N, C-alpha and C positions, 0 to 999 in steps of 0.2 A: 710068312710070319713065324712059322714053327722053326724054320732054319735060323732066323734071327734070334729067337729065344734060346735055341740050343747053343749058339755061339755066345750069347749073352751069359748064360749059366756057366759055360766053360771059362770065359774070361773073368767073371766075377769070382769064381772059385780060385783061380790063379791069383787074383788080386788080394783076396782075403788071406792067402798064405804068405803074403809079403809083409813082414813086420814093419818095415819102414813106412809103407802106405798106411797101415793101421795106426801107427804112431802119429803120422801127420794128419790123417783124416778123421780119426776118432778120439784119440787120447788128448792130443794137444788142444784142439778146439773145445773139448769138454771141460778141461781144466783151466783154460786161459782166463775166461771171464771171472769165475769164482776167485781164483788166485790173484788176478789183477785187481779186482774191486776190493777184496779183503786186504790185500797187501797195501794198496794205495790208501785206503781208509785208515789203516793202522799206522802207516808211515806218516800220513798227513797229521793225524792226531798227535803222534809222537813229536814231530817237528814243531807243531804249533805250541804244544805244552812246554817244550824245551825253550823255544824263543820267548814265550810269555814269562817264563821264570828266570830267564837269563839276566844277569846283572849287567846293565849297559854302562859303558864308559862314556861319559858325556863331559865335554869341556864347555865352560860358560865364560862369556865375555861381557863384562859390565852388567851382569844380571843383578836386579834389585833383590834385596833380602827376602821379600815376600814371595818371590818366584823360587828362590833357592829352597825355601822351606817346603815347596810343593813336591820336591824330588825326594822320594822315600829312599833313605840310605841303604835299605835292604834290597832295593831294586836298581838303584843307580849309584854309580861311583863317580863323584865329581873330580875331574882332572884339572888341577890349577896350572896357571902360568903358560897357557897356550894361546897364541895369536891366530889370526885367520889363515895365513899361509902354512904355518906349522900344523894347524888343525886339519886343513885340507889334505896335506901330505899323509898325515897319520891315518885319516879315514880311508884314503886310497890304499894304504899299507895294512889295513885291517887291525891297527893297534888302537884305534879310537872308533867308537860307534857313531858319534854325532857331535856337532859343534853348534851351539846356540849363541848368537851374538845380539846384544841390544844396542841400538843406536845411541850415539853420545848424548843426544838431546831427548832420549826416551822419557825420562822422568818429568822433564819440563813440559813436554807435549801432553803427557797423560794428565798432569796437574792442570793444564789449560783446556782439558776436555777435548783433546785432539787425538789423532791416531799415532801411536808410537811404533816405530819400525823395529821389527824383530826378524832376524835372519837365521835360517837353520840349514846346515849342511849335513848330508848323510848319503849313503849308498842305497839305492832302491833294491839292490840285490841282497841286502841284509834284511831279512823278513822281520816284520813287526816293529822295526826301529821307528819308522815314520809314524805309524799308528799310535804307538805308545807315547811318544813325545808330543804328538799333535793333540792327543787327549788331555795331556797335562796343560798344554798352552791354552786349549779351549776352556778348560776349567778355570785357569788363571784369568782369562779374558772375561769369563762369566762373572767372576768375583768383582772385577773392575766395573763391569757394566751394572751390576747390582748396586754397587756403591754410588755410581753416578745417578741411578734412578732415585735413590734415597736423597742424595744431596740436592737434586733438582726438583724434588717433590713430584716426580712423574710416576706413572704406572707402566708395567711391562706392555700393556695393551697399547699405550700411547706411542711406544717406539717399535711396536711390532703390529702394524695395522692389519696385516693379512694373516689369517690363520688357515693355511693351505692344508687340506686333508686329501690325501691321495688314495684312490681305490684301484688296485690292480685286479681287474675282473678276468684276466686271462686264465683259462682253466689250467689246473696243475699239469695235465697231460701236455698242453701246449708249451708251458714253461719248460718242462723237462725235455720236450721234443726239441726245443731250441738249444738246450744244453748238451744233450747226448745223442740227438737225432742224427748229427753228422758223423759222430765217432762210431756209432753202432754199425752202419753199413760198411764203413772202412774196414772193420774187423772181419765181418762175414764174407765180404767180397774177396779179401785177400786169402782167407782160408778156403773159400770155394775154388779160387784159382789154383792154390797149392794142392788142394785135394784132387784136382783134375790133372795137374802137371805130373805128379809122380806115377800114377797108374798109366798115363799116356806114354811116358818114357819107357815103362816096363813092358806094356802090352804091344808096343809097336817097335821101338828101337831095340828093346830088350830081346824080343823074339827074333829080330834080325841077327843080333849078336849070338844068340843061342842056336841059331839055325833051324828053329822050329816054325818059322813063317812059311817055309817052302812046304812043309808037311800040311799046314793048315790050308794052304791054297789048293792042295790036291783033293780036298773033300768036296762032295757034290753040293757046293754052295757058291753063289756068285760073289764077286769081290765086294759088291755093294752090301750084301747081307752080312758078310764077314766084318766089313768096316762099320756098319751100323751097330752090330753087336758089340764091337769094341767101344765105339763112341758112347753108346748107352751105358756101358759099364763105367767108363771114365766119368761121365756126367753124374751117375749115381753116387760115385765116391765123392765127387766134388759137392754134390747136394748134401750128402751125409755130413761132410765137414762143416758146411754152413748150418745144418740142423743142430749139430752138437754145440756149435757156438751159441745158438739161441737157447738151447737147453741149459748150457752153462750159465747164461745170463739169468734165466729163470731161477736156477739153483742159487746163484749169488744174491738175487733179490730176496728170495725166501729165507735164506739163512744168514745173511749179513747182519752182524750185531750193530746196535746203536743207530739204526736207520730210522729217521723220523717217520711217524705214523702216516702223515699225509703223503710223503714221498713214496713210502712203501705201497700205499694204496694206489697211487698214480702209476707206479712202475708195474704193479700187478695188472692193472687195467691195460697198460701198453702192450704187455706180452701176452695178451689174451688170444682167444681163438681167431677173432677177426684179423688181428695183426699178423698172426702166423699164416693164415690163409692168403691174405693179400701179398704178404712177403714171398711166400713160396710159389705163388702164381708167377712172380717175376723171376725167382731163382731158378726154376726149372728150365726155361729157355736160355737163361744166362749160363747155366752150367753146361747145357748142350752147345752153346756158342763157344765157351772155353774149350770144351772137349774137341769140337770140330776144328777150331783154329790151331790148337796145340798139335793135334794129330796131323794136320796138313804141314806143319812146320817140322816136326820131328821125323816124318816118314823119309825125308831125304838124308837123315843122319846115318852114318855107318857104325857109330858106336854110341854107347850110353853117355860118355863124356862129351862127345860132339853135340849130342841132342841137348844136354844141359846148357852148353854154351850158346845154343840157338834160342832156347826158351827163356833163359834168365833175363836177357834185356827186355823181353815182353812184359815181365813183371812190373817194370817201371812204367810202362804204358798203362798198366792196370791201376797202379798206385796213384799216378798223377791226377786222373779225373776224380778218384775217391778223395784225395787231399783237397782238390778245388772245392768240393762240396762242403768242406769244413769252413771255408772262408765266409765271413759275414757279407750279406747282400746278395749271395748267389742263391737264387730260388728256382723252383721248377716253373718254367714258362714255355711259351711256344718256340723259344730258341733252344733252351737246354733240354727240352723234352725229347729231342732227337739225337742227343749226344750219348753214345754208348757208355756204360758204366756210370757216368755222371748222372744220367737220368735215373738210374736205379738208386743211387745214393740219395739224390734229392727227393725222389718219390718216397723212399723209406723215411726220410726226415719228416715229410709231410704226413705220412701215415702215423708216425709216432705222435706228432703234434695234433692229429685229428683234423687236419686242414686240407687233405688231399682232394683235388677236384676230380670227379669221375672221368671226365673227358681226357684229362691229362694222364690219368692212370691207364686208361684204355690205349691211348697212343703209345705210352711207354711199353705196355705189354705187347702190342702189335709189332712195334719196332724190334723188340727183343726176339720175337718169334721169327721175323724176317731175317734177322742177323743169324739166328740159330740155323735156319734152313740154308742160308748162303754159306755159312762156315762148313756145314756138312757136305754141301755140294763141292766146295773147294777142296775139302779133304778127300772126297771120292775121286775128284779129278787127279789129285796127286797119287792116290792109292792105286789108280788104274794103270799107272805107268810102271811097267815091270822093272825098268831101270831104277826106279825109286824104291820099290818094295824089296827087290832081291839084291 
């Protein structure tokens, strides 16, 4: 054990001297979440404000005068003399925002207390166009409906017999868990992997390139102790990257402006002590798994560049399960609980939502520990071959 700690201290010191590793494992994860959340919130607010105040170019076909009066000329520019085909082409060319057409017998049907046909063409990629025009059409329809109620001497209750009141009793944590629970593990899993990748390249392939691996193998320590010291160092850096991501999230939640009070309270509860403890109980064996499997792969490389070409494709294998966890309908069950990476992402999602089942969590944790042990064993098998190391 003393030998392992000695190797661990030596490798950790070498790693901390590498600016690239510090940048990847400490600086980037710590800054990512605050910058990302603040930047996205400011960008979203800016875009929404711009789109809300944008003067839309709208073409009208056979629109009645009372509808035309609903369009505020300060917010809408009415484009005359456009038919259906021309309007569709101009919308596709982004020279027109929308085209609203009223059926030829619209007024006749409205006067006969029937439904009048109205068509609206727009591009869904133009944010807010559909919503702004739909609000106007709904308001116009409400006016027609109110007039009919008066003319027929009815009441609103007579034509609206059901007063449906909805109560969403899902806790705020569970609601936020559904929204961000899948995205959060995607971030820290990627940074945990990246945090393991760079020190692994340096401590194994880098030492081979520098010719220092031979000197290290001459010390009175077994190859297993040397390898374990390296793997623990690599895992610690990867774990630190994940930790800095979580701390960055906490900082973003605490200092992000204009965050609603209920969301702020829920997010604060999410990133509490219980969440961090449950999360890091999974991250520790996952980081060791990453460290072991990456070490086993790069030990055969003869240069840093070759090692990068070997490890880079593996990042896609890590990303794919994390992305799958973002898909709706994918939940932690007795099928997904055994799938590496995916189970961590889904378990994190359940922890955030507060719906994690203890038995599922235990199985995920045990499976991760087994994977970590297998990866270290595989790495040792590769490290024991002199042809691989030297």
